[in-house]
Backbone as a ProteinNet text record, in pm:
[ID]
protein_1_A
[PRIMARY]
QVQLVESGGGLVQPGGSLRLSCAVSGIIFAFNAMGWYRQAPGKARELVATITRSTTNYADSVKGRFTIPRDNAKNTVYLQMNSLKPEDTAVYYCSYSTYWGQGTQVTVSS
[TERTIARY]
1015.8	884.4	852.7	819.8	788.6	643.7	625.3	489.4	475.5	362.6	329	190.3	181.9	55.6	18.3	-92.2	-138.2	-233.3	-239.4	-336.4	-360.1	-466.4	-489.2	-601.3	-666.3	-775.8	-898.1	-999.2	-1122.7	-1205.1	-1302.7	-1392.9	-1348.3	-1338.3	-1295.7	-1374.9	-1398.2	-1471.2	-1380.1	-1437.3	-1356.6	-1277.8	-1152	-1062.9	-986	-1021.4	-955.9	-825.8	-766.4	-637.5	-644.2	-561.5	-540.8	-395.8	-343.8	-210.4	-220.1	-180.1	-173.2	-33.4	-28.4	99.9	111.8	233.5	261.9	383.6	362.2	471.3	523.5	655	716.9	811.3	807.7	901.8	948.4	1066.6	1117.8	1211.6	1240.3	1335.8	1426.1	1538	1621.8	1556.3	1467.6	1375.1	1446.1	1553.2	1615.8	1671.8	1697.6	1761.4	1661.6	1534.3	1438.3	1335.9	1296	1190.6	1054.4	966.2	831.2	731.2	608.3	506.1	369.8	288.2	146.5	64.4	-35.8	-128.5	-270.2	-364.7	-504.3	-592.9	-707.6	-804.7	-943.8	-1005.7	-1143.4	-1239.2	-1363.9	-1460.5	-1475.8	-1463.4	-1480.9	-1364.1	-1253.4	-1137.1	-1014.6	-915.7	-791	-708.4	-621.5	-530.4	-433.6	-407.7	-319.1	-212.5	-98.8	11.6	-20.2	5.3	-15.3	119	214.1	342.2	445.9	571.9	681.8	793.6	874.8	992	1106.9	1223.5	1345.2	1418.8	1551.3	1622.3	1605	1593.9	1590.7	1504.5	1442.1	1364.8	1219	1131.5	989	925.9	821	743.2	595.9	516.2	374.1	292.2	175.4	79.7	37	9.9	-30.5	-152.1	-240.7	-366.3	-347.3	-229.1	-207.4	-91.9	-21.8	92.8	48.9	128.4	96.7	2.2	-57.5	-151.8	-103.1	-37.8	9	162.1	213.3	356.4	378.2	498.2	529.9	658.9	651.7	771.7	795.9	917.2	950.1	1032.3	1018.3	1095.7	1171.3	1297.4	1375	1396.7	1399.6	1417.6	1296.3	1179.8	1056.7	1011.2	1091.4	1052.3	910.5	883.3	748.2	752.4	660	640.2	499.1	484.5	357.4	304.8	177.3	118.1	37.6	93.3	25.2	-63.6	-192.7	-289.7	-360	-343.5	-405.6	-500.4	-587.7	-683.2	-755.4	-805.8	-866.9	-993.1	-1013	-1127.8	-1209.8	-1336.8	-1416.4	-1354.7	-1287	-1226.4	-1103.6	-1059.7	-952.2	-1004.8	-1135.8	-1194.5	-1148.5	-1091.8	-1037	-983.5	-948.4	-867.7	-721.9	-645.2	-504.6	-416.5	-318.1	-229.5	-84.2	-13.2	131.8	196.3	309	372.2	523.2	582.4	727.8	749.5	817.8	846.3	714.1	701.1	578	485.6	518	441.1	343.1	227.2	122.4	70.2	28.6	-43.4	-188.4	-265.3	-404.9	-496.2	-448.1	-526.6	-600.2	-623.3	-700.1	-793.8	-919	-1020.3	-1011.7	-1011.7	-1021.7	-1148.1	-1235.5	-1359	-1365	-1378.7	-1386.3	-1527.9	-1602.5	-1743	-1793.9	-1887.5	-1951	-2078.6
1884.7	1863.1	1714	1658.6	1516.3	1493.4	1396.2	1358.5	1207.4	1160.7	1019.5	1005.7	925.2	910.4	763.1	729.3	590.4	562.6	436.7	391.4	241.9	191.3	47.5	-1.7	86.7	42.3	5.3	-47.4	-83.3	-179.6	-237.7	-335	-475.7	-563.3	-700.2	-794.1	-913.8	-1012.5	-1074.7	-1122.5	-1193.4	-1306.8	-1318.6	-1418.3	-1367.6	-1251.1	-1195.5	-1124.2	-1064	-996.3	-857.8	-769.6	-636	-598.8	-514.5	-460.1	-307.9	-248.2	-103.3	-56.5	60.6	120.9	257.9	295.3	428.2	482.2	578.5	642.4	759.4	761.7	858.4	950.1	1077.9	1172.5	1268.6	1329.3	1429.3	1377.2	1246.7	1190	1092.6	1055.7	948.6	818.7	770.6	664.3	540.5	498.7	371.1	367.8	482.8	487.7	496.2	504.2	537.8	429.2	422.3	330.9	384.8	293.9	329.6	246.5	296.5	221.7	233.1	135.5	139	135.3	220	225.8	213.9	191.4	189.5	245.8	296.2	350.1	307.9	229.1	185.3	286.6	291.1	387.5	372	484.1	483.1	427.8	397.5	340.3	428.3	408.7	483.3	427.6	512.6	467.1	366.2	258	154.3	117	73.9	31.7	-103.3	-116.3	-243.1	-310.4	-235.8	-295.7	-186.3	-220.9	-129.3	-203.1	-125.5	-183	-84.2	-133.9	-54.6	-95.3	-81	-123.1	-271.3	-350.7	-495.1	-568.9	-498.2	-561.5	-521	-618.7	-591	-627.7	-557	-588	-576.3	-661.1	-665.6	-668.7	-607.5	-622.1	-769.3	-815	-954.8	-989.3	-892.5	-917.6	-945.3	-909.9	-928.3	-1021.9	-1069.1	-1158	-1281.7	-1316.4	-1432.7	-1403.3	-1284.1	-1248.2	-1127.9	-1034.3	-911.9	-913.8	-852.8	-827.1	-683.6	-630.3	-490.9	-484.7	-518.7	-507.9	-363.5	-335	-202.8	-217.3	-120.7	-116	16.4	12.6	135.7	204	127.9	187.2	271.2	237.4	309.3	401.7	410.2	491.9	457.7	330.2	284.9	175.1	185.7	79.4	24.7	-103.8	-171	-234.4	-263.2	-347.1	-453.9	-574.4	-687.4	-752.2	-752.6	-802	-924.7	-1036.9	-1162.2	-1211	-1302.1	-1361.2	-1252.1	-1155	-1040	-1078.1	-1008	-1031.8	-902.9	-913.7	-791.1	-694.3	-745	-656.8	-583.3	-614.2	-537.3	-409.8	-393.9	-274.3	-149.8	-55.1	65.9	156.7	278	363.4	333.2	304.9	268.7	387.7	414.6	528.5	482.6	542.9	525.7	634.2	601	696.1	691.8	810.8	826.9	937.4	905.9	1004.1	1068.3	1198.4	1266.6	1293.6	1237.8	1260.4	1145.2	1182	1085.8	1107.3	996	1008.3	1044.8	1053.1	1094.7	980.1	859.2	742.5	682.7	552	481.4	383	381.1	300.2	155	65	-78.2	-128.6	-189.7	-245.1	-393.4	-475.6	-620.1	-662.7	-703	-734.8	-824.8	-910.9	-994.8	-929.9
-451.1	-392.9	-397.1	-280	-271.5	-314	-402.4	-444.1	-443.5	-393	-392.7	-456.6	-560.6	-632.6	-637.9	-570.1	-567	-682.3	-720.4	-819.5	-799.7	-862.4	-861.8	-772.5	-699.2	-614.6	-696.4	-628.3	-695.9	-615	-682.2	-620.6	-660.2	-561.5	-587.8	-497.7	-545.3	-466.3	-360.2	-251.7	-152.2	-217.4	-175.8	-234.5	-354.3	-404.3	-520.9	-488.3	-591.7	-578.1	-640.3	-587	-644	-623.7	-712.1	-692.4	-694.5	-583.8	-574.7	-613.9	-675.1	-712	-647.7	-614.9	-561.6	-633.8	-720.9	-793.4	-711.2	-691.7	-600.8	-677.8	-646.4	-704.8	-597	-620.9	-529.2	-422.5	-421.7	-326.5	-400.4	-334.1	-388.5	-345.6	-430.2	-392.3	-340.1	-406.7	-373.7	-232.2	-172.6	-41.7	74.2	42.6	145.7	172.3	299.1	339.6	296.8	260.3	218	296	303.7	374.7	308.4	337.2	300.6	429.9	435.4	547.7	491.5	580.9	538.4	648.8	606.5	702.1	659.6	744	720.6	782.4	735.7	790.7	941.9	1013	1157.4	1235.9	1166.5	1234.1	1212.7	1298.7	1285.8	1170	1117.3	1012.3	1072.6	1000.5	1052.1	950.1	1003.3	918.7	857.1	728.2	658.2	631.9	574.7	538	518.7	542.4	516.8	445.3	374.1	308	317.6	358.3	352.5	224.8	223.2	102.3	77	189.3	169	269.4	361.9	468.3	457.5	477.2	476.3	610.1	645.6	765.2	732.7	796.7	767.4	896.2	889.2	998.2	1005.6	1125.8	1142.8	1058.2	1040.5	970	820.4	766.8	621.9	591.4	693	670.1	593.2	491.9	410.7	296.4	296.7	188.6	107.3	172.3	105.6	95.1	-11	-21.9	-68.4	-40.6	-72	-152.5	-280.5	-362.5	-407.9	-445.7	-497.9	-625.4	-714.9	-837	-836.2	-798.9	-786.1	-920.6	-1027.6	-1159.9	-1200.1	-1145.2	-1177.7	-1064.9	-957.2	-841.6	-795.4	-786.9	-755.3	-649.5	-555.3	-457.4	-478.1	-461.8	-486.3	-357.1	-358.4	-254.9	-328.8	-329.6	-391.5	-285.3	-311.1	-214.1	-269.9	-204.4	-245.5	-136.6	-173.1	-77.9	1	-69.8	-4.1	72.2	183.9	271	282.5	316.4	334.4	435.1	535.8	635	583	462	399.7	333.7	330.1	271.5	345.7	272.4	332.8	222.7	261.4	175.2	206.9	104.2	120.7	81.9	168.3	149.7	142.6	52.2	43.1	127.6	192.2	282.2	271.8	279.1	295.4	398	505.7	612	655.4	641.8	682	563.6	449.8	327.9	301.9	245.5	215.3	74.4	14.1	-110.7	-85.4	-193.4	-182.2	-140.2	-148.1	-110	-228	-219.2	-321	-250.7	-293.7	-227.6	-272.2	-175.4	-201.7	-132.8	-210	-156.4	-189.2	-84.6	-102.4	-66.7	-167.5	-146.5	-258.4	-224.1	-325.5	-375.9
[MASK]
++++++++++++++++++++++++++++++++++++++++++++++++++++++++++++++++++++++++++++++++++++++++++++++++++++++++++++++

């Protein structure tokens, strides 16, 4: 059974940083691509970043501010978010194939 469990969301001031974690079970984690998505109120879910075994891709809106490292020994993928802006406020979801985590709220506000 595939499970994805996110953690690390919260309230942060503009310009601040947060690191989201996604613990994955039920797959051979090291061999699989992972992604982070987000959904702001009233908006469609959008892709934030993806990582394969060695390649990363980012939405234009987060390039240079977010990174998506993974720790295969811990079956965990992260989303390191720096220089956060109010428009980054959203529920963030970890994804593998057709599976989704429960989401974690990130709020950027002063």
